[in-house]
C-alpha positions in Angstrom: 20.2 29.5 10.5 19.3 26.3 8.5 19.9 23.1 10.6 22.3 20.6 9.4 20.4 17.6 7.7 19.7 14.4 10.0 21.9 11.6 9.4 19.3 8.5 8.7 20.4 4.9 8.3 18.3 2.2 6.7 19.7 -1.3 8.2 19.9 -4.8 6.8 18.2 -3.9 3.3 19.5 -6.8 1.8 17.8 -6.2 -1.6 18.1 -2.2 -1.6 14.4 -1.6 -1.2 14.0 1.3 0.9 16.0 4.5 -0.7 13.2 5.1 -3.4 10.9 5.4 -0.6 12.9 8.1 1.0 13.3 10.6 -1.8 10.1 12.6 -0.6 12.0 13.1 3.0 13.6 16.5 2.9 16.9 17.6 5.0 18.1 14.3 5.7 21.6 12.6 4.9 20.6 9.1 4.0 22.6 6.0 4.0 21.7 2.5 3.2 23.3 -0.9 4.5 22.9 -3.7 2.7 24.7 -6.3 5.0 24.1 -7.2 8.5 27.1 -7.2 11.0 27.2 -9.7 13.9 24.5 -9.1 16.6 25.7 -7.2 19.7 24.9 -9.7 22.2 25.1 -12.9 20.8 27.9 -15.2 22.3 29.8 -15.7 19.3 30.2 -12.3 18.6 33.6 -10.5 19.2 34.7 -7.7 20.4 35.9 -6.3 17.3 32.6 -7.3 16.0 30.9 -5.1 18.5 32.8 -2.2 18.1 32.2 -2.5 14.2 28.6 -2.4 15.0 28.8 0.4 17.2 31.1 2.6 14.8 29.0 2.1 12.0 25.5 3.3 14.0 26.7 5.9 16.5 26.8 8.7 13.7 23.2 8.2 13.3 19.9 10.4 14.9 17.9 7.9 13.1 17.9 3.9 12.5 15.5 2.2 10.4 15.4 -1.4 11.0 14.2 -4.5 9.0 12.4 -6.5 12.0 15.1 -8.2 14.3 17.8 -8.4 11.8 19.9 -6.3 13.8 19.1 -6.7 17.6 19.0 -3.6 19.9 20.1 -4.9 23.9 20.5 -2.1 26.7 24.5 -2.0 26.0 24.2 -1.2 22.5 21.6 1.5 22.9 23.7 3.1 25.8 26.6 3.6 23.0 24.5 5.4 20.7 24.7 8.7 22.1 23.2 10.6 19.0 20.4 8.1 18.6 16.7 10.0 18.8 14.3 7.5 16.5 14.7 4.0 16.3 12.2 2.8 13.9 11.2 -0.7 13.3 8.7 -2.5 11.2 6.1 -5.4 12.1 4.8 -5.7 15.2 7.3 -7.8 17.8 10.3 -6.8 19.3 11.6 -9.2 21.5 15.2 -8.4 20.6 14.5 -4.8 21.6 15.4 -3.4 25.2 12.0 -1.0 25.0 12.9 0.0 28.7 16.2 0.9 28.2 15.0 2.9 25.0 12.8 4.7 27.5 15.1 5.4 30.0 17.7 7.1 27.5 15.0 8.9 25.6 14.5 7.3 22.6 11.6 7.5 20.5 10.7 3.8 19.4 8.2 3.8 16.4 6.7 1.4 14.0 5.3 0.8 11.2 2.8 -2.0 11.1 2.0 -2.7 7.5 -1.6 -1.9 7.6 -1.0 0.6 4.9 -1.4 3.8 6.7 0.9 5.7 4.2 -1.2 8.9 2.3 -0.5 7.5 -1.3 -0.1 3.9 -1.2 1.2 2.4 -4.0 -0.2 -1.1 -3.4 -3.2 -3.3 -2.4 -3.7 -3.1 1.3 -2.7 -6.5 3.1 -3.2 -7.0 6.6 -0.5 -9.5 7.6 -2.0 -9.6 11.0 -4.2 -11.9 9.7 -2.5 -15.6 9.5 -4.3 -16.6 6.7 -3.0 -13.5 4.4 0.9 -13.7 6.2 3.2 -14.0 3.6 5.0 -16.8 6.3 1.8 -19.2 6.0 2.7 -19.3 2.2 5.9 -20.0 2.6 5.8 -22.5 5.0 3.9 -24.4 2.6 6.2 -23.6 0.0 8.8 -25.2 1.7 6.5 -28.4 3.1 5.9 -28.8 -0.6 9.2 -28.3 -1.8 10.6 -30.9 0.9 7.7 -34.0 0.7 7.9 -33.5 -3.4 11.4 -33.1 -4.2 11.3 -30.1 -6.1 14.9 -28.6 -5.2 16.5 -31.4 -5.5 15.2 -32.4 -8.7 15.5 -29.3 -10.0 19.4 -29.7 -9.6 19.6 -32.8 -10.9 17.8 -31.9 -13.9 19.7 -28.8 -14.3 23.4 -30.1 -13.5 23.5 -33.7 -13.7 24.1 -35.0 -17.2 20.8 -37.2 -18.4 19.7 -36.5 -14.8 16.2 -37.0 -13.8 14.1 -38.5 -11.3 15.8 -38.3 -7.9 13.2 -40.5 -5.6 10.0 -40.8 -4.8 7.8 -38.0 -3.5 6.2 -37.8 -0.2 2.1 -37.9 0.1 0.5 -35.5 2.4 -3.3 -36.7 2.3 -4.5 -38.0 5.5 -1.0 -37.6 7.0 -0.4 -35.7 10.5 0.3 -32.1 10.5 1.8 -31.4 14.2 1.9 -27.8 15.0 4.4 -26.5 17.6 2.4 -23.1 18.5 -1.1 -22.4 17.4 -1.1 -18.9 17.1 -2.8 -17.0 14.2 0.0 -18.6 11.7 0.0 -22.1 13.2 -3.8 -22.0 12.7 -3.7 -20.5 9.4 -1.0 -23.2 8.5 -3.0 -26.2 9.9 -5.9 -24.8 8.1 -4.6 -25.2 4.9 -3.1 -28.7 5.6 -6.9 -29.8 6.6 -8.7 -28.3 3.7 -6.3 -29.0 1.0 -5.3 -32.8 1.8 -7.4 -34.0 4.8 -4.4 -34.0 7.0 -5.1 -34.8 11.0 -3.8 -31.8 12.7 -2.2 -32.2 16.2 -0.9 -29.2 18.3 0.7 -28.3 21.4 2.4 -25.5 23.1 3.2 -24.9 26.5 -0.1 -22.8 27.6 -2.3 -24.4 25.0 -5.6 -25.8 25.9 -8.3 -27.7 24.0 -10.5 -24.8 24.6 -8.1 -22.6 22.8 -7.3 -25.0 20.2 -11.1 -24.9 19.5 -11.0 -21.3 19.5 -8.4 -21.3 17.0 -10.1 -23.5 14.8 -13.0 -21.3 14.7 -11.0 -18.5 14.3 -10.0 -19.7 10.8 -13.5 -21.1 9.3 -13.5 -24.5 10.7 -15.2 -26.4 13.2 -14.3 -27.3 16.5 -15.4 -30.9 16.2 -15.6 -33.2 13.0 -17.6 -36.6 13.4 -17.0 -36.4 17.5 -13.1 -35.6 17.0 -11.7 -32.2 17.9 -10.1 -30.9 14.4 -7.3 -29.1 16.3 -6.4 -31.8 18.4 -4.0 -31.0 21.5 -1.5 -33.4 22.7 1.2 -33.5 24.6 4.9 -32.3 22.9 6.1 -35.9 23.1 3.2 -37.2 21.5 3.4 -34.6 18.6 6.9 -35.3 17.8 6.0 -38.9 17.6 2.9 -38.9 15.7 3.6 -36.4 13.0 4.4 -36.7 9.6 5.2 -33.3 9.4 6.2 -30.9 12.5 5.9 -27.3 11.6 7.3 -24.9 14.1 5.2 -21.4 15.0 6.4 -20.2 18.4 7.2 -16.9 19.6 11.1 -16.6 20.7 11.4 -15.4 24.1 14.2 -16.2 26.9 11.8 -18.6 28.1 11.2 -20.6 24.6 14.7 -20.8 23.4 15.5 -24.5 22.5 12.0 -25.2 23.0 12.8 -28.1 20.3 15.5 -30.3 21.8 17.4 -33.3 21.6 14.3 -35.4 23.2 11.8 -34.3 20.9 13.7 -34.5 17.3 14.9 -37.9 18.7 11.3 -38.9 19.2 10.5 -38.5 15.2 9.9 -40.6 12.7 12.4 -41.3 10.3 10.0 -40.9 7.6 9.1 -37.2 9.2 9.9 -33.5 8.0 10.8 -31.0 10.0 9.9 -27.7 9.1 11.0 -24.6 10.9 10.1 -20.9 9.3 9.6 -19.2 12.9 13.0 -18.3 14.7 16.0 -20.4 14.6 17.0 -20.5 18.3 13.8 -22.3 19.2 15.6 -25.1 18.0 18.6 -26.5 19.5 20.7 -26.3 16.0 23.6 -28.5 17.2 21.0 -31.3 18.0 19.2 -31.1 14.8 22.4 -30.7 12.7 23.3 -33.8 14.3 19.8 -35.4 13.3 20.2 -34.8 10.0 23.6 -35.7 9.3 23.0 -39.2 10.7 19.7 -39.4 8.4 17.2 -39.7 11.6 14.5 -38.1 9.9 13.6 -37.9 6.3 14.2 -34.0 5.9 13.6 -30.6 7.4 12.9 -27.3 5.4 14.6 -24.0 7.2 14.0 -20.7 6.8 15.4 -19.3 10.1 18.8 -19.5 11.7 20.9 -18.8 14.9 23.1 -16.6 13.3 21.7 -14.7 10.2 22.8 -14.1 7.7 24.7 -17.6 7.8 28.4 -17.4 8.2 30.7 -18.4 5.2 31.7 -21.3 6.8 27.9 -22.2 8.5 27.7 -26.3 8.6 24.5 -25.8 6.8 26.0 -24.4 3.5 27.0 -27.6 1.9 26.0 -29.2 -0.7 26.0 -33.2 0.3 22.8 -33.0 1.8 20.6 -35.8 0.9 23.8 -38.0 0.2 25.8 -40.6 2.0 22.5 -41.5 4.4 22.3 -37.6 5.2 19.0 -36.2 5.3 17.6 -33.9 2.7 17.7 -30.1 4.2 16.0 -27.5 2.1 17.4 -23.7 3.1 16.1 -20.4 2.2 17.4 -17.0 3.9 14.4 -15.9 6.1 12.3 -15.4 3.0 8.7 -15.8 5.3 7.8 -12.4 5.5 10.1 -10.9 2.5 6.9 -10.4 0.3 6.8 -7.3 -2.4 3.8 -6.2 -0.8 4.7 -6.1 2.8 8.3 -4.5 2.7 7.1 -2.1 0.4 4.3 -1.1 2.6 7.0 -1.3 5.5 9.4 1.4 4.1 6.6 3.5 2.6 5.4 3.7 6.2 8.5 4.3 7.7 9.8 6.9 5.3 6.3 8.9 6.3 7.1 8.6 9.9 10.5 10.0 9.4 9.0 12.6 7.5 6.3 13.4 10.6 9.2 13.3 13.4 11.5 15.4 11.4 8.9 17.9 11.0 8.5 17.7 15.0 11.9 17.9 15.5 12.9 20.8 13.5 11.8 24.6 14.4 9.0 26.3 13.2 10.6 29.7 11.5 8.3 32.5 11.2 8.9 35.7 9.2 9.2 39.3 10.7 5.5 39.9 9.9 4.0 37.3 12.4 2.5 39.6 15.0 2.4 38.7 18.7 5.2 36.8 19.5 3.9 35.7 22.8 1.4 33.9 21.1 3.6 32.4 18.6 5.9 31.2 21.4 2.7 29.7 23.2 1.4 27.9 20.2 5.1 26.5 19.2 5.0 25.2 22.8 2.0 23.4 22.5 2.5 21.8 19.4 6.0 20.5 20.5 5.4 19.5 23.7 2.0 18.0 23.4 1.7 14.2 24.6 -0.6 11.4 23.3 -0.1 9.6 26.5 -1.8 6.1 24.6 -3.4 5.1 21.3 -6.5 5.0 23.0 -6.3 8.5 24.2 -6.0 10.2 20.2 -9.7 11.0 20.3 -8.6 13.8 23.0 -5.9 14.9 20.9 -7.6 16.1 17.3 -9.6 18.9 18.9 -6.5 20.5 20.6 -5.2 20.0 17.1 -8.0 21.6 15.2 -7.5 24.1 17.9 -4.4 24.9 16.9 -5.0 24.8 13.5 -8.0 27.9 13.7 -5.1 29.6 15.8 -2.7 29.5 13.1 -5.3 30.0 10.4 -6.5 33.2 11.9 -3.2 34.8 12.5 -2.2 33.7 9.2 0.9 31.6 10.2 1.3 29.4 7.4 4.3 27.5 9.1 2.3 26.4 12.0 -0.8 25.7 9.9 1.2 23.5 7.6 2.5 21.6 10.8 -1.1 21.1 12.3 -2.3 19.9 8.7 0.3 16.8 9.0 -0.8 16.3 12.6 -4.3 16.1 11.6 -3.7 13.9 8.8 -1.7 11.3 11.0 -4.3 11.8 13.7 -7.1 10.9 11.3 -5.4 7.8 10.0 -4.4 6.5 13.0 -8.3 6.8 14.2 -9.7 5.5 11.2 -7.2 2.5 10.6 -5.6 2.2 14.3 -6.4 0.1 17.2 -9.2 1.9 18.3 -11.5 2.4 15.2 -14.1 5.1 15.3 -17.3 2.5 15.1 -19.6 5.3 16.4 -21.1 7.8 14.2 -20.9 11.1 15.9 -19.8 14.6 15.0 -15.9 13.9 15.7 -16.2 10.4 13.8 -17.6 12.1 11.1 -15.2 15.0 10.9 -12.3 12.7 11.0 -13.6 10.4 8.5 -13.9 13.3 6.2 -10.3 14.5 7.2 -8.9 11.0 6.5 -11.0 10.7 3.1 -9.0 14.1 2.2 -5.6 13.1 2.5 -5.2 10.8 -0.5 -6.2 14.0 -2.7 -4.2 16.9 -2.1 -6.2 19.6 -4.0 -9.3 17.8 -2.1 -7.5 18.3 1.2 -6.7 21.9 0.7 -10.0 22.9 -0.5 -12.1 20.9 2.1 -9.5 21.0 5.3 -10.3 24.7 6.5 -14.0 24.3 6.2 -14.2 20.8 7.9 -11.7 22.1 10.7 -13.6 25.5 10.9 -17.0 24.1 11.4 -15.7 21.1 14.0 -14.0 23.6 15.9 -16.7 26.2 16.1 -19.5 23.5 16.8 -17.6 22.1 19.9 -16.3 25.6 21.5 -12.9 25.1 20.2 -12.4 28.2 18.4 -10.8 31.2 20.5 -12.4 34.3 19.8 -10.0 36.8 20.8 -6.0 36.7 20.9 -5.7 37.1 24.8 -8.0 33.9 25.6 -6.2 31.9 22.8 -2.7 32.7 24.7 -4.0 31.5 28.2 -5.8 28.5 26.9 -3.1 27.2 24.7 -0.1 28.0 27.2 -2.1 26.4 29.7 -2.1 22.9 27.2 1.5 23.4 26.6 2.6 23.6 30.7 0.6 20.9 31.4 2.2 18.5 29.1 5.9 19.3 29.8 8.7 18.4 27.7 7.4 14.7 26.6 7.2 13.3 23.2 4.6 12.7 20.6 3.1 9.6 20.6 0.7 8.6 17.5 -1.9 5.7 17.2 -1.2 3.1 14.9 1.4 4.2 12.3 4.0 5.7 14.9 3.8 4.6 18.4 6.5 5.3 20.9 8.0 4.1 24.1 6.9 7.3 25.8 
């Protein structure tokens, strides 16, 4: 009997980008939500808001999220009994309770944006390097727009009859750029400031040492020292806020870092200084920042992130009076730092592919009456559904098992199981080639995987090559099963030892299991 379609929800898809990528995913009942309900655990969220969020999410077996737009704490996960797959985008999930997901048996998977899809439609973009990350571009767009009065002048020219220049721009050449946090994004932002305008770079974070700062400079192609001076100079937090003409925040949000920029820090800034936050809203004491800007204590602030997102309709940030009557200039964008056409589409492409793969694992394999030896078929299905890939670094060990399963299905002409193992080999090959472990060595295994991988983007080529590749590899590595009895025993042993655990893929599909 055919199963009911799997209920899948796309959350927080503000620009309605996801749906087109899911057209090739069969047997799903897709719902797209283009708004975000209040976060379940935020102190300002009411009981009615929490109920509305649970009511919205509880019918779905699969939830596909966009970054941390909807947090998933334990209290919320416990109220979603139907949830089986929670799919994330990006690489940081500090607002997801991963321990609770594991305890509840919820698979947590991710799309990394590393172009792992079978048919990529755009140029690959590795956002794990700070220089290519769209947030680096957005940070500088905001710094320049604020310093050069771009937004204010645009409004004046368009809305004020005869309006023209609004004020003097702030030059950046030779000024001091202060980085609160010097990870990959902070280092990349600093690099641009130094190379483009000769800015002096100072940096601080709680655990930053000068040695780490030197390595960060060298990591983006800059020397650690220039004329006897440190290029990325570590200073105290107080010194950074006192000395900087531009302060840019690039810190990871955690319970410990919440409010890391507070009253003393903002109060120490120059009156001519600019404050930029493209990281996370709760890193900054928002009430203090509002007061500083209302009183005109600094020249201006450019903010892409906020404590509550999207901003409520009655948010004090939503007003046109910034920059008037003694207030500081304020430039706001709606968390656009990572909202890049290539990145977002890559995430949704990978998400759809992963849902399709997960769905194939969830659905029962149905064989016709013509399939022989039910015990062997049963053992193979057990193997396919119960095999666990413990960690991404063990994916090498999984490929021989999967190839072996393909050979068994091929010899016995079980097309459904063959199709299943083809999907598995494609996923494993891409995970091995593109994933965190890589296969730099040149041996029979790596050559086989590269051959399989090279064929995944060409359906006709894949169909012709796969059987030959798999058979040759299997026989050469003693993976072939010569007779039915040994095949049954071997596969059944594998199935039994793996128990009832779920799959874990490398790179593009990883779980808490």
